[in-house]
N, C-alpha and C positions, 0 to 999 in steps of 0.2 A: 401339457396335457397327457402326453405319451406315458409319464410316470404314473398317472392315475389309472392306468389300464393294467391290471394284472393278467388277465386271461390272455394267453398267446405268447407271454414273454418268458424267458429263461434266465435264471440268475445262477452262474457257475458257483459251486461250492462243494465241500467234502462231507456234507451231512450224511446221516443215516439214509435219509429218503433219497438223496441223490444216488447212493450206491445201490439201491434196490432195483431189481429187474423191472423193466417197464410193464411186463405181463402181471406181475404181483400187484403193482400200483393201479393198473386198469381193473383187475378183478376186484380188488379191494374197494375201489371207487364204485364199481358196479353194484356190489354188496351193500355198501353205505347208502347208495341211492335208494335201492329197493327197501331197505330197513327204514329210511327216513320217511318214505311213503306210508308206511304202517304205523308210525308213531301217532299216538293220540292222547298223551298225558304229559305232564310236566316233568315227571321222572325220566321218561325216555328221552325227551329233548335236553334234559340236563346231562345225561349220559353222553348223547351225541355232541353236545357242545364240548365236554371234557375231552371227548376223543379227537374232535377237530382242533382244539386248542393244543393238545399234546402233539399232534402232527405238525403244527405251525412251530412250536418250540424245537422239534426234531429237524425241521427243515432249515433252520438257522436264518430264515428270511426275517428281515427287521420288522418288528411288530408295527412301528409307525408307519413304515412303507405299505404294509399290508392293509391296515385300516384306511390309509389314505386312498388305496386302490378300490376300496369298497364304496367310496362316495358316489361314483357314477350310478350305482344301483340303488341309491336312496330314493330318487324319484319313482322308480318301479315299484319299490317296497311300499312307499306312501299310498300310491295308487291302489295296489293290491289289498292293503289293509282297509282303505276307505270303501272299496268294492265290497268286501266280505262284511264290513261293519254295517253296511246300509242294505244289504241284500240277503241277510240271514233272516230265517223265520223268527218271528217275534218282533222284529223292527218295524215301526210304523213311521212312514214318511209321507205325510199328506200335505198338499198345499194349504197354507193358512194355519197350520198346527205345529206345535213344537215337536222337535225331533226325539224320539225316545229310542235310546240305544240299550239293548239288553246285554247281559253278561255273556250270553251264548255268542253274540256277534263279536264282542271284544275278544273273547277266547279263540273263536275260529279264525279271525283275522291275524291274531298273534301268532297262532300256530303255523299259518301258511307263510307269513313273513319270515319266521324263524327257520321253517323248512328251507325256503328258498336261499336265505342267508348262509345256511350250512352247506347246501349244494354248490352254491357259488364259490364259498371259501374252498371246499375241497377240490372242485375243478381247477381252481387258480393255483392251488398248491401242486396239483399234477402237471400243469404246464410249467411252473416255476422251477420244478425239481427234475424235470425230464427234458432231454434234447429233442427237438422235432423228429430227427431221424430215428432215434431210439423209440420214440413213441409210435412212429409209423411202423417200425419193425416189429414192436411187440403187438400192435393191433393186427398186423398181418399174420403173425404166428398164432394168434388166438382165433382168427377167422379162416385159418388154413383149411379146415374141412370143407368149407363152403366152395372152395376152388374146384373140388371134385364135381360140383353141380354146374360148373360153368360160370360161376360168379367171379367177376374181375377183382378178386380180394386186394392184390398188390396195388392196382391203381386206385381203387377206392380208399385204401388206407392213407395212401399218398395225398390224394385229394382232400381228405378230412383234415389231415395235419396241416396242409397248406392253408386250408381256409381258416383254421384256428390261428395260424402264424400270421395271417394277413390282417388280423385285427389291430395290433399295434402298428403295423406298416401303414394302414389307412389312416390311423390316428397321427402318425408322424407326417404323412402328406397333408393332412388338414392343418397341422401346425405350420408347415412350410408355407402353404397358400396365405394363411393369416399373416404370417410375418412378411410376406411379400406385399400384401396389401397394406400393412401398417407402415412399411418403408415408404409407400406412396401417399402416406397421409390419411389412410382410411383405417380407423381402428374400430373393429366390431365390438371389442370388450366395453368400449366406452359408451356405446349405444344403450338405450334404455327401452324396456317393455317390447312391444310388438315390432318396433324397428329392428331390435336385435335378433328377434326370431326370423324376420324376413331377410335379414342380412345373412343369417346362417343357411337359409333356403338357397340363396343365391350362389353358395358355395358348392352346391350339389353337382352342378355341370362340370367345373374344373376338377372336382375331386373324382367324378366318375371317369373322366378322361384319364387322368393320371393313374388311377387303379387299373383301368383296362390296359393301358400302356405296360404297366408293371407286370400284370399277368401275361401278357404277350410275350415280353422279354423272358419271363420265367419258363413259359412254354417252349420257346426257342432253345433256352439253355438246356433244358430237359431233353429236347429232341436232339440236339447237337452231341449230348453224351450218350445217345443210343440207348436211352431208358427203355422205350417201348412200352409194353404192358407190364414190365417188372416181373414177369413169371420166369421162374428158374434162374433168377439172379443170385449169385453168390454175395456173402457179406465178408467184409474184413474181420469183423468181430462178431462171433456167434453168441447168442443169448444163452446163458446157463444159469439155473437156479442155484442159489448158494444157501448156506445154513441160515444167513440173515433173512432170506425171502420166505423160508419155512417158518422162521419165528414170527415175521410179519404176518403171514397167513393164520398162524395160531392165535395171535392177538386179535386179528379181524374175526376169527370164529368165536372167540370168547365174548367179543363185543356183541355179536349177533345173538349168542345165547343169553347174555344179560338183558338185551332188549326184548327177547321173547319171554324171559321170566318176568320182566316189568309189565 
């Protein structure tokens, strides 16, 4: 199950995206997110899809692995599409009558699902190509002006990165608990229907306990290394923008201008 979760994992490689500064990737993702919220036609979504696909090729992440990692999102996408399909103006759904679905409902549901899929894909590429500590450092550098207002930027950036990194860790713990139960002759996968759902609910308590224990161990480790608030700490490797980062920024700007034109 851990291999089906992309968000929070990191795949070492020497691709173009791996060598980019984390600040460049964060700003590009923020720009992409804002632009995706403004798209309202098929041309814009086509350009966004080409942009995301090119990033996937540049990252050198196996396409089959990437598509397999998007499977857990399929249920959310199906529910989102159905919600917009039956709650758009013009759709008539009355007891005892046939369901009438308009073209407007289909188009709106398709656009929302398409948008979510693009955002999840790009967010997954961000974590797949960036080390957690580099991601925290980049986020800290971008939010540095807020520290003058008393905002704990360093601690907040580290907290956000650890929260994202804990996603595959929690899935790994769930796999370990299920394997332990299977070794004792209780296989959840073999159950059917509502029995399987209730069996998964019974895993919440042990999963919560192990997750809290992991978080406590991590907090003790950070405290033992005298991290503190993280303010005024030095880094062995300083972040510096290269020519490749400026090129990536130019490509992102061209993408924004193309979307505005469309």
